[in-house]
N, C-alpha and C positions, 0 to 999 in steps of 0.2 A: 504494500500500500504506500502511495506517495505521502509526503508529509502533510499535504493539504487534506488528505482523507483522514489522517489522525486528528488534525485540527478540527475538522467538521464533527468527527465522532466525539471529541471532548466537549464541543459545544452542545451536542445533543444529550449527552449523559447527564449533565447538570440539571437542565430543566425537567427531563423525564423523572429523575430521582426526586426532585423537589415536588412536582405535581403528584407523584405516587405517595410521597410522605404526607402531604397536606390532605389529599383525598382519603388516605387511610385513617388519618387522625379524625377527620370529620365523621366518617362512617363508623369508626371504632367507638366513638363517643356514644352514638346511638345504641350500639350493642352493649356497651358497658353499663349504660343506665338500666337496661333491661336486667342485667345480671346483678346490679347493685341491690335491687329490691330483694332478690333471693338471698344474697349474702348477708344483708342486714337482718332480715327476718329470721334467718336460721343461725344467727350468732357466729358467723364465720369470720376469719381474720382477714386482714388486708392482703397478705401473701396469697391466700386462696382466691381472692378477687382478681389479683394481677394474673395469677395462673390461668384462671378461666378466660379472661379477656385475651391473653396471648393465644390460647387455643382457638379463638375465633378468627384470628388474623388470616390464616391460609385461605379460608373460604371467602374473605373479603378481597384478598389479593388476586384471586382468579378473575374477578370482575374488574378490579381497579387497574391492574397493570396494563392491559391493552388500551384502556381509555387514557391513562396517564401518559402512555407512550405517544398516543396521537396528539394530545395537548402539548406535551413537551417538544415533540418533533415539529409541529406546526409553529410553535413559538420560536424555536431556535432557528429554523429555516427562514421564517419571516424576518427575524432580527438580522440575520446575515444578509438578506436581500435588501432590507431597509437601509442598512449601513453600507450598502454598495460593495460588500465583501464578495458576493457572488460575481459581480461584474469584474472585479480585480482578478478573481480566480479564473474566470473565463478568458480574460486577456492574457493570463499566464499559460493558457492551454488546458485548463481544467474543464473537461467536458461534463455534460449532464449525466452521462453514464458513470463517470467517475464520482460525481456527486451522490449518485444513488447508492454507491458501494457502502459508505459508512452508515447511511440510513438503514440499509438492509442488514448490516452487521448489528446495529442497535436493535432492530426488529428481532433478529435471531436471539440476541441475549434476553430480551423481554419474553419472547416465546418460550425459551428454555425455562425461565423462572416461572412462567405461567403453567407450563406442563408439570414442573416439579410441585407446584402448589396444588394443582387440580388432581393429579394422579396419585400423589402420595401424602403430602402434608395435610390437605383438607380432610380426607377420610380419617387419617390418624388423629388429627385434632378434634374432629367431630365425635369420634368414638371416645376419646379420653374425656371430653367435656361432658358427654351424656353419662358416662360412668361416674364421673365426679358429682354431677348434679343429682344422680340417683342416690349416691352415698350421702350427700348433704340432706336430701329430703328424708332419708331413712334414719338419720342421726337425730333421734328424738332428744338426746341429752343436750346437744348444742342448741336446740330450739328453746331450751329453758333458760339459757344464760342471758336473760333480759331483766335487769334490775328494776324493781319497783313496778312490775307488771304482773297481772294475774294471767297466767298462761294455761289455757284449757288444753289438757292432753287428750281428752276424749269426753264424751257426754257423761257428766257427773264427776269428773276428776279435774281439779284445778290446783296449780302450784304457784306459789308466790315466793320470790327471793328478794330480800330487802337490799342486800349489798354483796358485791363480790370484790374481795381483796385482790391486790396485784399478783399475789402468789396463787390465785385461783380458789382460795378458801371462801366459803359462803357464810355470810352473817345474817341470821334471821331467815328461817324457812317455815313455810306453811303449806301443808298438803291437805286438801279437803276432798274426801272420797264419799260421794253420795250415790254411788251406783245402786246401793241397796237403800231405798228411801226409808225403810223402817229402822235401819241402823247406820246412819251416817257416821263417818269416822273423820276426825281432824287431827293431824300431826302438827305439833308446834315444837321447833327446835332452835336452840341458840345459834348453832353453827352446823356446818355440813360440808360436803364436797361431792363433786360429780366424778365418777370413775368409770372406766371402760374395762369390763372383765371379759374373760372368754365366753361367758354366758350372755353378755350384752351390757347395756348401760344401766348403772345403778346410782341411786341417790342415797348417800350415807348421811344420816342425821345423828347429831351428837347432842347430849344433854337437853332432852325435851320431854314432852308429855304426849300421850295419846288420849283423846277424848272421844268416847263412844256414847252416842245418844240412843235411847230406847223409849218405847211407849210414847212415840210422837213428841219427844223432847221432855217428857215428864221426869225421866231419870237420866242422869249423866254420870258415866264412869270415867275416872281420870287415873291413868297409869303413867308413872314416870319411867324413863329409860335413859341409859347412858349412851347407847348406840343402837340404832335401828336402820335397816336397809329397805329401801323402797325400790321395787322392780320397775324400771322405766321401759324396758324392752318389750313388755307386754302390750304397749300402746303403739309400737312401731308397725305392727301388721306383718303379713308375709312378705318375703323378699320379692320385689317386683321382677317380672320377666321383661328383659330388655329386648325390644324389637328394633332392629337396625333399619334406619331410614336409608333412602338411596344415596344421600350425601355422605353416609358413613361407610359405604362399601367401596372396596378397591375395584379397579377396572376389571380384573379377572372375575371377581364376584358378581359384577353387574352383567357381564356376558354369560356367566354360568350361574343363574339363580338356583336356589334350592328347589327340590321337587315339590315342596309344600307351597311354593309361590303361586298365586292366582294369575290368570292371564293378564289382568290389569297391572299387577305388580311387575310381571315380566316386561310388559310394554314400557312401564315407567323406568325400570332398570336399563332397558336397551336405549331408551331416549336419553337418560342421564349419561350413559357411557359415550354415546356419540356426541353429546353436547360438550363433554369434557375434552374430547379429541378435537372438536372444531373450534372451541373458544380461542385458543392461541393463534389460530389462522387469521384472525382479524387484525393482528399486528401487521401482516403483509398488506392487507387492504388499506389500513390506515397510513402505512408508509407511502403507498402509491397515491392516495388522495392528497396527502401533505405535499408530495413532490409536484403533483399536477397543479395544486393551488398556488405554490410559490414560484415555480419555474416557468409557467405559461402566462401569456398575456402581457399587458403593458405594466410598467413599474409605477404608474401614477398612484398617489396615495389613495384616492377613491377607488380605483380599480383593485388595488391590493386588499382594501377592507372588504370589498364585495366578494372577492375570491375566498378570503378567509371565512366569511360568513357562509358562503355556499359550501365550502369544504366541511364546516361544522355540521351543517344540515345534512349533507350527504353521509358523513360518518355516523351521525345519530340515526338516520333512516336505516342504514344497513344494519347497525347493531340492534335497533329495536325490532327489526324484522327477524333477526336471529333469535331474540328472546321470545317472540311470538310463536316460533315453531315449537317450543317446548310443550305447550298444551296440546297441539295437534299431534305431535309424535307420541305422546303418552296414550293417545286413543288409537293410533294406527301407526305401526312401525314403518310403513311406506314413506311417511312424511319425514323420516329421519334423513333422507337424502337432501332435504332442504337445509340441513345443518351445514352441508358442504357446498351446495349450489349457491346459497346467498353470498358467502364470502368470495366464492369464485366469480360470480357475476359482478360483484362490487369491484373486485380487482381488475376484471376485464374492462369495465367501463372507465375506471381510472387510467388504465393503460392505454385505452383508445384515445382518451383526452391528451395523454402525453405524446403519443405517436402522431396524432393529428397536428399537435402544436409543433412537433419536430419538422414536419413536412411544410408547415405554413410559415415558420419563422426561423431566424437564425438561433443557435443554441442559447445564447444570452447576449443581451445588448452590450456592445463594447463600451469602453470608458469614453471614447470620443463621442459616441452617440449620446451618452448621458450628459456630457458637458455641452 
């Protein structure tokens, strides 16, 4: 590659990386807010929240990377054109074909990252996140770690914790069990702790009393204890059966679904597999659209702005059409061909615009023409 190609490639990498970072942050925040409610309500720690949000990133990058590549490439090429650098390069013998080389190298890099995210990182992250969310929802002990709140474990059972020390020790515990309306039981303890045993979560209460009501509240029996254990695992329910969604399956699993899968599930898996293969191909389409928008036509400011706008609309139309195929393909596998036809058609139209401009105009206006 000539030095000018390296220069153009460096000019592309910066904006593409910046757009990818900014778009990822914006979309990541929307997903993080959804997970924040789960983490807070279940008494999870900040590292758990960060871990869950990191697992979401690969599924976002599959969508964001091609779009960020288009935005960054269009911006970088437009800036080179506006600053007349493309004119100087053309005067030095740098042709449009040579200009396309670093653009397609950048497209290949982004395609590789998109394939890595879509074929491996996304299903791995989605699986790990679902397993972690299931564990969080099943952790009945962590759900109780809310100070000053009456926590209903189930119908008739309520737990109140007054304070939790920094070392995890509980100060002030109340457990009210009215599952038997004729004999409600109330536990009051000065302190306690939450422990995980091989048999499940347990609330250990220290230095307290047990109050048992009888005869509709006419009689009250009070017993003191130094140590009592309350079984929390009885309220967790049976272990849930994890059903894998299409986004959690690897490519070989999507193409070879289990025998128990219904015809609709098989169609959805097949559509998801083809969609993952086709999504990175839009990087080539976006590269051609950006090249056609920047290198063809007059260099007047109004003409450049119009071409940039048309390029954005063209890229959006092609990508939205690709998203629209998903629903059709899930109902009929024949429509999966559209996953590849749409980017191919978009690339051909952009290529036709480039070739038509090659035959109608000189490669790039010379410096004398600009002056």
